[in-house]
ROKOL-222766 format. One record per atom (N, C-alpha, C): residue in one letter; atom name; z, x, y. Coordinates in pm, whole numbers, plus 32768, in hexadecimal, padded with zeros to 4 digits. Example, Ala and Ser with C-alpha at 12.3 -4.5 7.8 and 13.67 -1.06 7.14 Angstrom:
% residues 2
<"A", "N", <830C, 8527, 7DC7>>
<"A", "CA", <830C, 84CE, 7E3E>>
<"A", "C", <830C, 8528, 7EB6>>
<"S", "N", <82C4, 8505, 7F1F>>
<"S", "CA", <82CA, 8557, 7F96>>
<"S", "C", <8313, 850A, 8003>>
//
This chain:
% residues 82
<"X", "N", <7FF7, 804E, 7F8F>>
<"X", "CA", <8020, 8006, 7FEE>>
<"X", "C", <7FF9, 8068, 8087>>
<"X", "N", <8036, 80BE, 8088>>
<"X", "CA", <8014, 8114, 8102>>
<"X", "C", <7FAE, 8131, 812A>>
<"X", "N", <7F4A, 8149, 80CA>>
<"X", "CA", <7EB8, 816D, 8109>>
<"X", "C", <7E69, 80F8, 8132>>
<"X", "N", <7EB2, 8069, 8119>>
<"X", "CA", <7E42, 7FEB, 8136>>
<"X", "C", <7E69, 7FCF, 81C1>>
<"X", "N", <7EAA, 800B, 8225>>
<"X", "CA", <7EC7, 7FDE, 8292>>
<"X", "C", <7EB0, 7F53, 82D2>>
<"X", "N", <7E2B, 7F3F, 8323>>
<"X", "CA", <7E45, 7E9C, 8344>>
<"X", "C", <7E29, 7E3A, 82CE>>
<"X", "N", <7DE6, 7E63, 8260>>
<"X", "CA", <7DDC, 7E2B, 81FB>>
<"X", "C", <7E24, 7E05, 8187>>
<"X", "N", <7EB0, 7E27, 81D6>>
<"X", "CA", <7F21, 7E1F, 815C>>
<"X", "C", <7F46, 7D8A, 8131>>
<"X", "N", <7F4A, 7D49, 818D>>
<"X", "CA", <7F3F, 7C9A, 816F>>
<"X", "C", <7EE1, 7C7C, 8100>>
<"X", "N", <7E6B, 7C8A, 812B>>
<"X", "CA", <7DF1, 7C7D, 80ED>>
<"X", "C", <7E0F, 7C9E, 8049>>
<"X", "N", <7E3E, 7D22, 8020>>
<"X", "CA", <7E48, 7D5B, 7FB5>>
<"X", "C", <7ECD, 7D14, 7F71>>
<"X", "N", <7F31, 7CE3, 7FD3>>
<"X", "CA", <7F9B, 7C9B, 7F75>>
<"X", "C", <7F67, 7C19, 7F2C>>
<"X", "N", <7F17, 7BCB, 7FAB>>
<"X", "CA", <7EDE, 7B4E, 7F63>>
<"X", "C", <7E74, 7B58, 7EFC>>
<"X", "N", <7E33, 7BA6, 7EE7>>
<"X", "CA", <7DA5, 7BE6, 7E8A>>
<"X", "C", <7E10, 7BF8, 7E0E>>
<"X", "N", <7E77, 7C4F, 7E20>>
<"X", "CA", <7EC4, 7C67, 7D88>>
<"X", "C", <7F10, 7C0E, 7D56>>
<"X", "N", <7F33, 7B9D, 7DB5>>
<"X", "CA", <7F8C, 7B2D, 7D8A>>
<"X", "C", <7F12, 7AE0, 7D47>>
<"X", "N", <7EBA, 7AB0, 7D95>>
<"X", "CA", <7E37, 7A67, 7D4D>>
<"X", "C", <7E4D, 7A8E, 7CBE>>
<"X", "N", <7E0A, 7B1F, 7CC2>>
<"X", "CA", <7DD9, 7B4B, 7C23>>
<"X", "C", <7E64, 7B42, 7BC1>>
<"X", "N", <7ECD, 7B2D, 7BDC>>
<"X", "CA", <7F3A, 7B0C, 7B7D>>
<"X", "C", <7F23, 7A8E, 7B4B>>
<"X", "N", <7F08, 7A3A, 7BCA>>
<"X", "CA", <7F16, 799D, 7B9E>>
<"X", "C", <7E95, 798F, 7B76>>
<"X", "N", <7E25, 79AC, 7B95>>
<"X", "CA", <7DCA, 798D, 7B51>>
<"X", "C", <7DA3, 79C6, 7AB6>>
<"X", "N", <7DDD, 7A34, 7A8E>>
<"X", "CA", <7DDF, 7A5C, 7A17>>
<"X", "C", <7E42, 7A15, 79B2>>
<"X", "N", <7EAB, 79E8, 79F5>>
<"X", "CA", <7F16, 798C, 799D>>
<"X", "C", <7F83, 7A14, 797B>>
<"X", "N", <7F78, 7A75, 79C0>>
<"X", "CA", <7FEA, 7AD1, 7987>>
<"X", "C", <808A, 7A9B, 79B3>>
<"X", "N", <80EA, 7AB2, 795F>>
<"X", "CA", <814B, 7AAE, 797F>>
<"X", "C", <81A7, 7AFC, 79BC>>
<"X", "N", <81F4, 7AD8, 7A2A>>
<"X", "CA", <8248, 7B49, 7A82>>
<"X", "C", <82D3, 7B29, 7A52>>
<"X", "N", <82FC, 7BD0, 7A4C>>
<"X", "CA", <838C, 7BA4, 79F4>>
<"X", "C", <8403, 7B69, 7A69>>
<"X", "N", <83DC, 7B7E, 7AF7>>
<"X", "CA", <8457, 7B48, 7B38>>
<"X", "C", <844B, 7A9D, 7B3E>>
<"X", "N", <83D5, 7A79, 7B4B>>
<"X", "CA", <83A8, 79F0, 7B6C>>
<"X", "C", <83BA, 79B2, 7ADC>>
<"X", "N", <8385, 79DE, 7A92>>
<"X", "CA", <83A9, 797B, 79F8>>
<"X", "C", <8442, 7997, 79BE>>
<"X", "N", <848E, 79F4, 79EA>>
<"X", "CA", <84FF, 7A1C, 79B8>>
<"X", "C", <855B, 7980, 79EE>>
<"X", "N", <8533, 7959, 7A6B>>
<"X", "CA", <855F, 78E1, 7AB4>>
<"X", "C", <8564, 7869, 7A68>>
<"X", "N", <84CC, 785F, 7A2B>>
<"X", "CA", <84C3, 77E7, 79E5>>
<"X", "C", <84EA, 77EF, 7935>>
<"X", "N", <84E7, 7881, 7900>>
<"X", "CA", <8521, 787A, 7895>>
<"X", "C", <85B7, 7866, 7874>>
<"X", "N", <8604, 78A4, 78FD>>
<"X", "CA", <86A9, 788E, 78FD>>
<"X", "C", <86C1, 77EF, 790A>>
<"X", "N", <865F, 77A3, 7935>>
<"X", "CA", <8672, 770D, 7944>>
<"X", "C", <866B, 76D4, 78B8>>
<"X", "N", <8606, 7714, 7885>>
<"X", "CA", <85FC, 76CD, 77D5>>
<"X", "C", <8671, 7707, 779F>>
<"X", "N", <86B7, 777B, 779C>>
<"X", "CA", <8723, 779C, 7760>>
<"X", "C", <87AF, 7748, 779B>>
<"X", "N", <87BA, 774E, 781F>>
<"X", "CA", <8808, 76E8, 7831>>
<"X", "C", <882B, 766D, 782D>>
<"X", "N", <87A4, 762E, 77FD>>
<"X", "CA", <8793, 759A, 77E7>>
<"X", "C", <8792, 758B, 773B>>
<"X", "N", <8796, 75FA, 7709>>
<"X", "CA", <87B2, 75CA, 7662>>
<"X", "C", <8704, 75DD, 7640>>
<"X", "N", <86BA, 75DE, 7676>>
<"X", "CA", <8639, 75DD, 764A>>
<"X", "C", <8604, 765C, 7601>>
<"X", "N", <8632, 76D8, 7612>>
<"X", "CA", <862F, 777E, 75CC>>
<"X", "C", <86A8, 77A7, 75C7>>
<"X", "N", <8694, 77FA, 756A>>
<"X", "CA", <8715, 784A, 754D>>
<"X", "C", <871E, 78C8, 7597>>
<"X", "N", <875B, 7913, 75A9>>
<"X", "CA", <877B, 79A9, 75F8>>
<"X", "C", <871A, 79FE, 75B9>>
<"X", "N", <8718, 79EA, 752E>>
<"X", "CA", <86C1, 7A53, 74D8>>
<"X", "C", <8621, 7A1E, 7500>>
<"X", "N", <8600, 79B3, 74FE>>
<"X", "CA", <856C, 7996, 753E>>
<"X", "C", <8551, 79BF, 75A7>>
<"X", "N", <85C2, 79B4, 7601>>
<"X", "CA", <858B, 79E5, 76A0>>
<"X", "C", <8589, 7A8C, 7692>>
<"X", "N", <85E0, 7AB0, 7626>>
<"X", "CA", <85E4, 7B5C, 763D>>
<"X", "C", <857B, 7B90, 75F8>>
<"X", "N", <853B, 7B35, 758C>>
<"X", "CA", <84D4, 7B82, 7519>>
<"X", "C", <8446, 7B49, 7541>>
<"X", "N", <844F, 7ABD, 755B>>
<"X", "CA", <83DC, 7A8C, 7575>>
<"X", "C", <839F, 7A82, 75FA>>
<"X", "N", <83F7, 7A96, 7660>>
<"X", "CA", <83C0, 7AA6, 76FE>>
<"X", "C", <83C6, 7B26, 773A>>
<"X", "N", <846B, 7B44, 773B>>
<"X", "CA", <8483, 7BAE, 77A3>>
<"X", "C", <844F, 7C48, 7752>>
<"X", "N", <8445, 7C6F, 76F3>>
<"X", "CA", <841A, 7CD8, 76A2>>
<"X", "C", <8387, 7CE0, 76D3>>
<"X", "N", <832D, 7C9A, 7692>>
<"X", "CA", <82AC, 7C8F, 769E>>
<"X", "C", <8276, 7CAC, 7720>>
<"X", "N", <82BF, 7C56, 7784>>
<"X", "CA", <827A, 7C2D, 7822>>
<"X", "C", <82B2, 7CB7, 784B>>
<"X", "N", <8317, 7CFF, 783D>>
<"X", "CA", <8355, 7D71, 7885>>
<"X", "C", <82EE, 7DDE, 7860>>
<"X", "N", <82CF, 7DEB, 77DD>>
<"X", "CA", <826B, 7E47, 7794>>
<"X", "C", <81E1, 7E25, 77F9>>
<"X", "N", <81C4, 7DC4, 77F5>>
<"X", "CA", <8138, 7DA4, 7849>>
<"X", "C", <8130, 7DB0, 78D9>>
<"X", "N", <819F, 7DA7, 7908>>
<"X", "CA", <81CC, 7DAD, 7981>>
<"X", "C", <81B7, 7E60, 79AA>>
<"X", "N", <81EF, 7E90, 7961>>
<"X", "CA", <81FD, 7F17, 797E>>
<"X", "C", <818E, 7F57, 7963>>
<"X", "N", <8145, 7F41, 7905>>
<"X", "CA", <80CE, 7F89, 78CE>>
<"X", "C", <804F, 7F65, 7941>>
<"X", "N", <8050, 7EC4, 7966>>
<"X", "CA", <7FEB, 7EAD, 79DC>>
<"X", "C", <801A, 7EE1, 7A62>>
<"X", "N", <8093, 7F01, 7A85>>
<"X", "CA", <80BF, 7F2B, 7AF5>>
<"X", "C", <8096, 7FC7, 7B0B>>
<"X", "N", <80B1, 7FFE, 7AAA>>
<"X", "CA", <8095, 808F, 7AAF>>
<"X", "C", <7FEA, 80C8, 7AAB>>
<"X", "N", <7FA9, 8058, 7A6F>>
<"X", "CA", <7F17, 8071, 7A71>>
<"X", "C", <7ED8, 802B, 7AF2>>
<"X", "N", <7F18, 7FDA, 7B31>>
<"X", "CA", <7EEF, 7FCD, 7BB0>>
<"X", "C", <7EFD, 801B, 7C20>>
<"X", "N", <7F6F, 8044, 7BF6>>
<"X", "CA", <7F91, 80BC, 7C6B>>
<"X", "C", <7F4E, 813B, 7C5A>>
<"X", "N", <7F2E, 8151, 7BCA>>
<"X", "CA", <7EDF, 81D1, 7BC6>>
<"X", "C", <7E61, 81AA, 7BF7>>
<"X", "N", <7E1C, 8125, 7BDE>>
<"X", "CA", <7D97, 8114, 7C1E>>
<"X", "C", <7D6E, 8117, 7CA0>>
<"X", "N", <7DDE, 80E0, 7CE8>>
<"X", "CA", <7DE5, 80DF, 7D81>>
<"X", "C", <7DF7, 816E, 7DA0>>
<"X", "N", <7E63, 81CC, 7D84>>
<"X", "CA", <7E68, 825D, 7DBE>>
<"X", "C", <7DD9, 82A9, 7D8C>>
<"X", "N", <7DBF, 8294, 7D1D>>
<"X", "CA", <7D3D, 82D2, 7CFD>>
<"X", "C", <7CBE, 82A8, 7D7B>>
<"X", "N", <7CE2, 823E, 7D7D>>
<"X", "CA", <7C60, 821F, 7DD1>>
<"X", "C", <7C67, 821F, 7E79>>
<"X", "N", <7CED, 8263, 7E8E>>
<"X", "CA", <7CE2, 829D, 7F0E>>
<"X", "C", <7CD6, 8339, 7F01>>
<"X", "N", <7CCF, 8383, 7EAC>>
<"X", "CA", <7CBA, 8410, 7EB2>>
<"X", "C", <7C33, 842C, 7E59>>
<"X", "N", <7BE0, 83BF, 7E0A>>
<"X", "CA", <7B8A, 83C8, 7DBF>>
<"X", "C", <7B1F, 8433, 7E17>>
<"X", "N", <7AFD, 8423, 7E7B>>
<"X", "CA", <7A87, 846A, 7EC7>>
<"X", "C", <7AD5, 8506, 7ED3>>
<"X", "N", <7B3E, 8501, 7EF2>>
<"X", "CA", <7B6A, 8593, 7EEE>>
<"X", "C", <7B7E, 85E6, 7E6E>>
<"X", "N", <7B9F, 858E, 7E0E>>
<"X", "CA", <7B9A, 85D5, 7D74>>
<"X", "C", <7B01, 85E5, 7D43>>
<"X", "N", <7A8B, 85AC, 7D69>>
<"X", "CA", <7A16, 85B1, 7D45>>
<"X", "C", <79D6, 864E, 7D7B>>
<"X", "N", <79FD, 8667, 7E04>>
<"X", "CA", <79E1, 86CB, 7E36>>
<"X", "C", <7A19, 8749, 7E40>>
//
């Protein structure tokens, strides 16, 4: 984000849109929904931990690292190639 300058807001909107369109789960937003299911008795704590939290956390970490790597590479690609 430091290199985005005036396009910062646009980048945030585009990345948020991408998560939404792709149907990707977000660990923080989804935890609120999953916690409600646990507290209301619709799901167990084990369901929350193994069926939601662990796979979503791994996906968010993997996707986040890949996204940051791609954005950082995009900022220095012209310098790396020369």
